C-alpha positions as CSV (number, residue, x, y, z in Angstrom):
1,M,50.8,-1.6,55.3
2,R,53.0,-4.9,55.9
3,S,56.5,-3.6,54.3
4,I,56.5,0.0,56.4
5,R,55.2,-2.0,59.3
6,C,58.0,-4.4,58.8
7,V,60.5,-1.7,58.0
8,C,59.7,0.3,61.0
9,L,60.3,-3.0,63.2
10,V,63.5,-3.6,61.4
11,L,64.6,0.2,62.9
12,A,63.1,-0.1,66.1
13,L,65.2,-3.2,66.6
14,A,68.4,-1.4,65.8
15,F,67.9,1.3,67.7
16,A,67.3,-0.2,70.8
17,Q,70.1,-2.6,70.3
18,G,72.7,-0.3,68.6
19,P,75.5,1.5,70.0
20,G,74.3,4.3,72.9
21,F,74.9,7.3,70.4
22,A,71.7,9.4,71.9
23,A,72.0,10.8,75.4
24,T,68.6,9.2,76.3
25,P,67.8,5.9,76.1
26,P,66.0,4.5,72.9
27,P,61.9,5.1,73.2
28,P,60.1,1.5,73.2
29,V,59.5,-0.8,69.8
30,Q,56.4,0.0,69.7
31,Q,56.6,3.5,70.2
32,T,59.2,3.8,67.3
33,I,57.2,1.8,64.9
34,D,54.4,3.9,65.6
35,A,56.4,7.6,64.9
36,L,57.7,6.4,62.2
37,S,54.6,4.9,60.0
38,R,53.3,8.6,61.0
39,A,56.1,9.9,59.1
40,H,55.8,7.6,56.2
41,A,52.1,8.6,55.9
42,A,52.8,11.8,55.3
43,V,55.3,11.5,52.2
44,V,53.8,11.8,48.8
45,G,55.1,11.6,45.4
46,V,55.7,14.7,43.5
47,Q,55.2,14.8,39.6
48,V,56.4,18.2,37.4
49,V,56.0,19.2,33.9
50,S,58.8,22.0,33.5
51,D,57.6,25.3,31.3
52,E,58.1,24.1,27.3
53,D,60.7,27.0,27.5
54,A,62.3,26.3,31.1
55,V,66.4,27.1,30.6
56,S,66.6,24.2,33.7
57,A,64.8,21.5,31.0
58,E,68.4,20.7,29.2
59,T,69.7,19.4,32.2
60,L,66.9,18.3,34.6
61,G,64.5,17.2,31.6
62,R,60.7,18.4,31.3
63,Q,59.3,15.5,33.1
64,R,60.6,14.9,36.6
65,Q,59.2,13.2,39.5
66,G,60.4,12.7,43.1
67,S,59.0,12.8,46.6
68,G,58.2,15.5,49.0
69,V,57.1,15.6,52.4
70,V,54.0,17.5,54.4
71,I,55.2,19.9,56.8
72,G,52.6,22.1,57.6
73,P,48.8,21.6,58.8
74,D,47.9,23.4,55.8
75,G,49.0,20.9,53.8
76,L,52.7,22.9,52.6
77,I,54.9,20.1,51.1
78,L,58.4,20.4,51.5
79,T,60.5,18.6,49.0
80,I,64.1,19.2,46.8
81,G,64.0,22.9,44.7
82,Y,65.1,21.0,41.6
83,L,62.3,19.1,40.9
84,M,60.1,22.0,40.7
85,L,62.3,24.3,38.9
86,E,60.3,26.5,36.4
87,A,57.3,24.0,36.8
88,E,54.0,24.6,34.4
89,H,51.9,21.8,35.8
90,I,52.7,19.9,39.3
91,Q,51.2,16.9,40.8
92,I,50.7,15.3,44.3
93,V,50.2,11.8,44.7
94,T,49.2,10.2,48.1
95,Q,49.3,7.4,49.6
96,D,46.2,6.0,48.9
97,G,47.1,6.7,45.1
98,R,44.9,10.3,44.9
99,R,46.5,12.7,42.3
100,L,46.3,16.1,43.4
101,P,47.0,19.4,41.5
102,A,49.8,21.6,43.5
103,Q,51.2,24.9,43.1
104,A,54.3,26.1,44.1
105,V,55.2,28.2,47.0
106,A,59.1,28.7,47.4
107,Y,62.3,28.0,46.1
108,D,65.7,28.7,47.8
109,L,68.6,28.7,46.0
110,A,71.1,28.6,48.7
111,T,70.2,25.2,50.5
112,G,68.2,23.7,47.4
113,F,64.7,23.6,48.7
114,G,61.5,24.1,47.6
115,L,57.9,24.5,49.3
116,L,54.7,22.7,47.2
117,R,50.9,23.4,48.5
118,P,48.2,21.1,47.2
119,L,45.2,23.0,45.7
120,L,43.0,20.5,47.5
121,P,42.8,19.6,50.9
122,L,45.1,16.4,52.2
123,R,42.6,14.5,53.8
124,G,44.1,12.8,56.7
125,V,47.7,13.5,56.7
126,A,49.2,15.1,59.6
127,A,52.1,17.2,59.4
128,V,55.6,16.0,60.4
129,P,57.9,17.2,63.2
130,L,61.4,18.4,62.3
131,G,64.3,16.7,63.8
132,S,67.8,18.8,64.9
133,L,71.2,18.2,63.4
134,P,73.1,18.1,66.2
135,E,71.7,15.1,67.7
136,L,72.6,13.2,64.9
137,E,75.6,10.8,64.6
138,P,77.6,8.7,62.7
139,G,76.5,5.0,62.5
140,M,72.7,5.6,63.1
141,A,70.2,4.1,62.1
142,L,67.7,6.0,59.9
143,M,64.3,5.6,58.1
144,T,64.5,7.4,54.0
145,A,60.8,7.3,52.0
146,T,59.8,7.5,48.4
147,G,56.2,8.6,47.4
148,G,54.1,8.2,44.4
149,N,53.9,5.0,42.0
150,G,56.1,2.6,43.2
151,G,56.8,4.3,46.7
152,D,59.0,2.5,49.3
153,V,60.2,2.6,52.7
154,A,64.1,1.6,53.2
155,M,66.6,1.0,56.2
156,T,70.1,3.3,55.4
157,Q,72.4,4.6,57.9
158,L,74.3,7.7,58.7
159,V,78.1,7.5,57.4
160,G,79.0,11.5,57.3
161,K,78.1,15.1,58.1
162,R,80.3,17.7,56.4
163,A,80.0,20.7,54.2
164,F,79.3,20.2,50.8
165,S,80.2,21.7,47.3
166,G,78.4,21.1,44.4
167,Y,79.6,21.7,40.6
168,W,76.9,23.3,40.0
169,E,77.4,26.4,41.8
170,Y,76.4,25.4,45.4
171,F,77.3,25.1,48.7
172,I,75.9,23.9,52.5
173,D,78.2,24.2,55.5
174,T,76.7,21.1,56.4
175,A,75.0,18.1,54.4
176,L,74.0,14.5,55.9
177,F,75.4,11.3,53.8
178,T,73.9,8.1,54.2
179,S,74.7,4.2,52.7
180,P,73.4,2.6,51.2
181,P,71.7,4.7,49.2
182,I,68.1,4.6,47.2
183,A,67.6,5.3,43.7
184,N,64.8,7.6,43.4
185,H,66.5,10.4,46.4
186,S,65.1,13.5,44.7
187,G,62.9,15.0,47.6
188,A,63.0,11.7,49.3
189,P,62.8,12.5,53.5
190,L,64.8,11.2,56.2
191,F,63.6,10.3,58.9
192,N,65.0,9.7,62.9
193,Q,63.9,6.8,65.3
194,R,61.2,9.7,66.5
195,G,59.8,10.3,63.3
196,E,61.2,13.4,63.0
197,L,62.1,14.8,59.3
198,V,65.9,15.6,59.5
199,G,66.8,15.4,55.5
200,I,65.7,16.0,52.5
201,G,67.2,13.7,49.2
202,S,69.4,15.8,46.8
203,L,72.0,13.6,45.3
204,L,73.4,10.0,44.9
205,V,76.9,9.9,45.6
206,M,80.1,7.3,45.4
207,D,81.8,8.9,48.2
208,A,79.7,8.6,51.0
209,L,82.4,8.7,53.5
210,G,84.2,11.9,51.8
211,T,87.4,9.9,52.3
212,G,88.6,9.0,48.8
213,Q,86.8,4.9,49.4
214,R,84.2,4.0,47.0
215,L,80.9,4.0,49.0
216,P,77.8,4.6,47.2
217,G,75.1,6.2,49.2
218,N,72.9,9.9,49.1
219,M,73.3,13.0,50.2
220,F,70.5,15.0,52.1
221,V,70.3,18.5,53.0
222,P,69.6,18.6,56.7
223,V,66.4,20.8,57.7
224,D,68.2,22.6,60.0
225,L,68.9,24.9,57.0
226,L,64.6,25.1,56.8
227,K,64.4,26.2,60.1
228,P,65.8,30.0,59.9
229,I,64.0,30.8,56.6
230,L,61.1,28.9,56.0
231,A,58.6,31.9,57.3
232,E,60.8,34.3,54.8
233,M,60.4,31.3,51.7
234,Q,56.3,31.4,52.1
235,S,56.1,35.1,52.3
236,T,58.5,36.1,49.3
237,G,59.1,32.6,47.5
238,T,62.9,33.0,47.9
239,T,65.1,34.0,50.3
240,R,67.4,36.9,50.4
241,L,70.6,34.2,50.3
242,S,69.4,33.1,46.8
243,R,70.0,36.5,45.1
244,R,73.6,35.9,44.5
245,P,76.0,36.3,41.5
246,W,75.9,33.0,39.3
247,L,78.8,32.6,36.2
248,G,77.0,29.1,34.4
249,L,79.9,27.2,35.5
250,N,80.3,23.4,36.3
251,S,83.5,23.0,38.8
252,V,85.4,20.3,39.9
253,E,87.8,20.6,42.8
254,L,91.1,18.3,41.3
255,S,94.6,18.4,43.2
256,G,94.1,21.6,44.8
257,R,92.9,23.2,41.8
258,V,89.5,24.3,41.0
259,Q,88.9,23.1,37.2
260,V,85.4,24.1,34.6
261,A,84.0,21.1,33.4
262,R,81.7,22.7,31.5
263,V,80.8,26.2,30.3
264,G,76.4,27.1,29.9
265,K,75.4,28.2,26.9
266,A,74.8,31.9,26.5
267,S,76.0,32.3,30.6
268,P,78.0,34.8,31.9
269,A,81.3,32.8,31.8
270,W,80.5,31.6,28.2
271,A,80.2,35.5,27.2
272,A,83.5,35.9,29.2
273,G,85.3,33.5,27.4
274,L,86.1,31.1,29.7
275,Q,86.2,27.0,28.1
276,P,86.1,24.1,29.7
277,G,89.5,22.7,30.9
278,D,90.5,26.1,32.7
279,V,91.5,26.3,36.0
280,V,90.5,28.9,38.2
281,L,93.7,30.8,40.1
282,A,91.9,33.6,41.9
283,V,88.6,35.9,42.2
284,D,89.6,39.4,42.3
285,G,93.1,39.1,43.1
286,T,92.4,36.1,46.0
287,K,93.7,32.9,45.5
288,V,91.5,29.9,45.4
289,T,92.2,26.2,45.5
290,T,88.8,24.6,46.5
291,L,85.3,25.1,45.4
292,E,84.1,25.9,48.4
293,G,86.8,28.9,48.7
294,F,85.9,29.8,45.0
295,Y,82.2,29.7,46.0
296,K,82.5,31.9,48.7
297,K,84.9,34.2,47.9
298,L,82.0,34.8,44.3
299,W,79.4,35.2,47.0
300,D,81.0,37.7,49.0
301,R,79.5,40.9,47.4
302,A,76.1,42.6,47.9
303,D,75.4,43.1,44.5
304,A,74.8,39.9,42.5
305,Q,75.4,41.4,39.3
306,A,78.6,43.5,40.1
307,E,81.8,42.7,37.8
308,V,84.2,40.0,39.1
309,Q,87.8,39.5,38.0
310,L,88.7,35.7,37.4
311,T,92.3,34.5,37.5
312,V,92.5,31.8,34.9
313,L,95.1,29.5,33.5
314,Q,93.7,28.8,29.7
315,G,96.0,26.3,27.9
316,A,99.4,27.4,28.8
317,D,98.5,31.0,29.2
318,V,97.7,33.1,32.3
319,K,94.2,35.2,31.6
320,T,91.9,37.7,33.8
321,L,89.1,37.7,32.4
322,T,86.1,40.0,33.5
323,V,82.5,38.4,34.1
324,K,79.4,40.3,34.3
325,P,77.8,37.4,36.6
326,V,73.7,37.5,37.0
327,D,71.4,36.9,39.7
328,R,70.8,33.4,38.8
329,M,66.4,33.9,40.3
330,S,66.6,36.5,37.5
331,T,67.2,33.8,34.7
332,L,64.7,31.4,35.9
333,R,61.0,31.4,35.1
334,K,58.7,31.7,37.8
335,P,56.5,28.5,38.7
336,K,52.7,29.8,38.6
337,G,52.3,30.5,42.5
338,I,55.6,32.1,43.7
């Protein structure tokens, strides 16, 4: 317990002595140590083996491991969803080394969150409270934690809050960026000074500041995105916003252009004739120059599988290709429990 108390003490002192970002004075040092220690106690390791025929195994592998955090009194665990995609076996590793079988509860494609529940009671583990995004400001000291074998805690700093576009057809209006980074970021919780959960780890990034200046860090999905969909996820296994068109592309944004980097095998994009190197100029006749604009125009339709017209620059030729998107959720094997 010495390492967690040591990190908590450093964090508590940083909060007490740092700039006055918060509207209210920071809590006493011992109070902060106690809050962060309780938060750390709720962190678990997540170990997953995906289905043998899982579509996601090609990019994520069959064996995956990361972290999660208990957010419900019944042992409900929040993690990053890609860990549990098409899971065949899920195991939770507690702070005291116990290994408990778990089942998938829900996966939300829109935010990337995943929910798990252990099949046996998590004795002595209290759920963490959820924090608030508006209270976070760049420069704040925060705590990250990882669970399972080799689990640890670390101090980090919030360096940015901004929209994030992922190359894998993913976008959220606000993401949290921290530095220095942690290596095993998948599903790792991010806590504020009160021990409240504020984010779940998703990625390692090289431009945490978003200015083009190299600064390694992590991207966390803020828990504010979970609050309005938590009940829906638990009752349906997903959300309405997860039912949206999917093309099967990896794309990048370069100098005001959206360029295709990879086309998935047997994907709608592959069937329509898109190729790596193509530049997407327009969606249904509307010009797009950013990943955000591309995704929002693509998703702005009632039917997830309605045809879409993509105007692309393919080599020296401008072509209009008809793509028949699919509902991404329909292409993935559902883990037991969902």
